[in-house]
N, C-alpha and C positions, 0 to 999 in steps of 0.2 A: 439485305439488299445484293443485289447481283451486281460484284466489280468486274471481272472480264467477259467477255462474249465476244466469240470467236466464233462466224457465219462462214460457211463455206470455201474455207482458206485454202486456195491452192499459191505454192511457191516453186520454182525451175532455182537449179543451180545448175550453171557450164552446160547449158541447155537441154537438162536433164530434171524433170517431173520426183522432186523430193515430198511433197505435201501435195492432197490432191482432197480438194472439197473437206476441211477438216472444220468440224464444228463444235462447240465446248463452251460450257459457261461456267463460273466459277462464283460462288458468295459469298459474304463476309463470313467470317469464321471457319467457312473447309479450309481442310488440306488435303489435295488432290493430288495424288501420284499418280505418272504420266512412264507407263510401263512399254516398254518394246525391245527387240533386237537392236542389236549394232546397225545402223541406215536407216533405224525406220524413221527419222526425222526431227527426234525431240532436240535435239539442240536446236537445228532449223525453226522448230515451232517458236521456241524461248528468243531466236534470235529477233524472228519475225515481230513478235510479243515488245521488245523492247527498240521495233522501228531501225533494226541493224541491216536488216535483209528485207528487199522489196518483194510483195506479197503480186501475183499474178490475175489473183481473183478475188472473192471476197469481201469480209471486212472486219476489222478489230476493234475494238470498242475498251477501254480501260477507265470505269468511275467515269462512260458517258461520252469521254473524247479520243481521238485518238493515242496510236504509241509516243509520235511527238509530242503531242499536246501534255499526255502525263507523263513523262519522263522524270517528273519530280515528286509522281506516285508511285516509281515503281524502284522495289530492292533489289537487285541483281545478285547471286553468289555463285561465281565462277567457278570452272576447276580449278585444281589450287594450281595446276601447271600453266593457268593462262595466265596467272599475273608474275609481271616482274622483280624476283624475292631478292635479288643483289642488287637492288637499288637501294642510296644510302636513306633510308628513312626510319625514323621510327614510328613505332607500331600508331600510336597517338596523329601523326601525322600522315599517314596510310589510312586510318577510317576518316578523316578530314573529306580524304578524295572523295569518299562518297558524296559530300556535298557539293562538287562543281557547280551541278545545273543550280542549284540555288542560289549560293554565294556569286556565281559569278565569273571569267573567266582573271581577271584584273581586280578583282576586289577582298581584301581583307577577312577572314573568318570575323562573323559578331559574337559576341556573347549567346545568342542563342543559337549560332552552331559549333561553337563552344560546351555548353550545355549539355546538346544532343547526342555528340561525341563522346564525351563521359557517360553520359547515361547507356549508350552503345556499349559501352566496356563494362561498365559495370552488368548490363546484362549479361555478357560472354564471357565474364568472371578473370579477366585482363588488366583489371584496376593496375596493380601491381606491376605488370611490365609496358605499360603505356609508354616508358621511354627506351624500351630497349631495341635497337635495331630490326629488323623486321628479316633480317639474314641471320638471326643468331637465337630463330626459335623453330619449334619442334614441327612435323607436320601438324598435329591436332591443334599447337597453338597458333599455326598461321592460319586452318581452315574457321578461327573464330575469330582472326581478324580479316576475312570475308565479312564473315557473315554480321559482323562488326559495324563493317563498312557500309553492307546494305541497310542494318537498322537505324545507319545515323540520319538515315531520309526521313524515316518515321513512316514508311508506306505502306500506302492501304493493300498492297500485291507484293507478295516477297517470292520469285524467280530463284530456284536452286536446282543445279546442275551439279547431278551427285553430290550431292552432301558429306555422305559419311562415306565416301571411298579412301580405304586407308588406314581410315583412325581409329583408336586405339576407343574402348571399353569406355572407359571415362568421359574423353569427349562425346563419345556419340551418345550416352546419358545426359551430358549438358546439353547439346542440342535438339532433344529428342525434347527434355522440357520446357526449354525454350518454346520450341515450336508449337506445342501444346499451348504455352497462357500465351502465344500470341495471335493465336485463334480466337481463344477465350476472349480479344480486346478486340477482336472484329478485322484482323488482318487476313487476307486471302494466300493462298501458298499452295502455289503448282511446283509440284519435286520430281526430276527426273532420276531412278535408280535404278541400281541393275538386282541391290537388295529388294529379292521380292518378300522373303518373310519378313523383315521390318516395316515393308513397305504396307502390305497387310494389316499387321499389328498397330501402325500408328495412321494414317490415315484412315479418313473418312469417305472418300470414293477413290478410285481404280480406272483410269484412262487408259486402255491400251491400243497405243499403235503403230502401226506400220504401212506408214506413207497417209495412211486414211484411220479414221478412229473403226476400231475393228468392234471393242467392246466399252462401254461405261457404266460404273455402276459402286455399289459399297461391295468392299470384302463377301460379304456375304452374301451378293450376289450373283457374284463372281466367282463359283465353287466349280464350273464345268468344265473338265477337266478338256474339251471341244475349243471349248471358248481359247483357252491358253495357248494351244497346237496351234489354232488359226492364226492366233498376233502375233506366234514365233516367227510363224512361215515350217513349220515340221509335223511332221505326219505320226513320229515319236521321239518322244524324250524323258527319258528314265529320271535324268538330272535334273530337268524343268518341273515334272509335278514331282518328286520328291523333294525341291526346295519348295514348294507348296504345300505340301501334307497332304496332295489329294493323289487318289488313285482310280486307274480306266479301266 
């Protein structure tokens, strides 16, 4: 079943076209890596899927609805620096904020909301830290809070913006297993990452983006070094080719 459909999407920021004619589909049980150089439009695409940025052309549907209509079905894990960690709240409260659209701004959480938060904490192994202030957490623990916050919605589509950056190995392993479990449970995942070997190892498909979609296929289908050099806009990069484990 198709969860996300992006058709001919273009986006302008400050009078400059950042995305041009981007098309992409993701089905339930798929984990897709969104790969490209800095400035390629990866985060812009995620924010457009969330309805936070207007598109100038094309269409986006999530479970057959517009991003605005589907807000309660989209889990979003931003980069850690985008979250205010010195705000004086406990882990459980921070995770509960992920359900704001479901609860409503002036309503108190009900038992369904509390159960969803508890389940999310268990899935990221943070139950023992539920009452700890978020400002006292390590980098890996903070990342798991953001993931739990997104999972509290029980989303059909999970958007991850560089989820592995700066994490220790144990936390990377926890999240890798979790993302694999989520796709087995019908969740669709779109993940931006600069960790190319990890993306090739964990994602079902890779979408190479540089303003537009340069290539889209399984890691095995994208073994040609020329595709990656074109996606990153370089004539030759030993570091890039080495990270991919390919030669030219």
